[in-house]
N, C-alpha and C positions, 0 to 999 in steps of 0.2 A: 504494500500500500504506500502511495506517495504522500508527501506532506499535505497536499490539498485534501486528499481523501480522508486523512486522519483528522484534519480540522473540520471537515464536513461532518464526520461521525460525531466528533465532540460537540459541535453546534447542535446537531440533531438530538443528541442525548441530553442537552441542556435547554432544549426547546427554544432555540434561537436560530434565525435564518442566517445564511451567509451574508446577504445584503445588510441585515441588521448589524451583524458583527463588523462589517466594513464601515458602517456609519459610526459605530462606537469607536473604532480604531482611527477614524478620521481619514480613511483612504477612499479612493474613488470606487464606484460601483464596477464590479468585474475585476478588481485588483487581485483578489485572491485566486481566482480561477486560473490566472496566468501561471500559478505555481504548479500546475499540472505538468508543465513542460520546462519551466525555468527554475533557477535556484531562488529560494525564498529570501526576502529582504531580512537581514538579521535583526534589525531594530523592530520591525513589525512582528517578526517571529517571536521575539522576547515578550512583546506586549500581549500576544495571543497566549503564550505560555502563562503569563501572569494572570490573564483574564480567566483562563480555565483551571488555574492552579495545577499545572503540569510542568514538566521540564521541557526545555527545547529539544533535548535528546529524544523524548517521547514523540514530539511533533515531527522530528526528522526520521523517525522509525528506528532509532538506535536502541531504544528501550522497548522491551516486548510488552510491557503492561503499563497502563495508566495508573499512577499512584493517586489514590483518592485522598484528599486532604481531610483532616479531622474536622467534622462539621462545626464543632465549638470554635476551633481556631479560625475557620473560614468565616463564621458569623462575626467574630470580633476583629477580623482582618489581621490576625496575629501571625507573626513569622515564627514558626517553630522549627525551622531548619537548624540542625545541630543540637536540638534539645533531646534529652532522653525521654522515654515514655513516662518515667517517674516524674521528671520535671514538668511535663505537660499535664499530668494528672494533678500535681500540686498546684499548678497555675489554674487549672479548671476549678479546683476546690476553693482557691482564694477568690476567684471571680464569682463563683456561686454564693459564697459567704457575703461578699460585698453586695451583690444584687439583692440578697435577702434583707440585709440591713437597710439598703436604699428603699426597698419596697415597703418595709415597715414604717420608715420615716415618712414616705409619701402618703401612706394610708393614714397615719396619725395627723399629718398636716391637712389632708382633705377632710378628715373627720372634724378637726378644729374649725375649718372654714364653714362646714355645714352647720355646726353648732352656732357660729356667729350669725349665720343667715336666718336662723329661726327667730 
């Protein structure tokens, strides 16, 4: 599979069209299809890898499987490269603790506001 076909499959699995991806990347319509027969632009290739959270080697067909990012890290746009699984789990726990504290504070503040409106 060539780079264009890999990108096309990634786009399809992420419910995005190639033309929409081209708009997001700021390239002209039909830009990516040229990669069927030409070498990819390295700058745009890196942007696509970042967008889909895969490596450029995966897009070039040098890696056999797509590495799925951790959904938590992806949600918070966290860079976890080089972190151990233990580090990532610790970070998740800290974030979840923080979110719980913030949720309680917001609930308390909203309850206070409701009381003032009565």
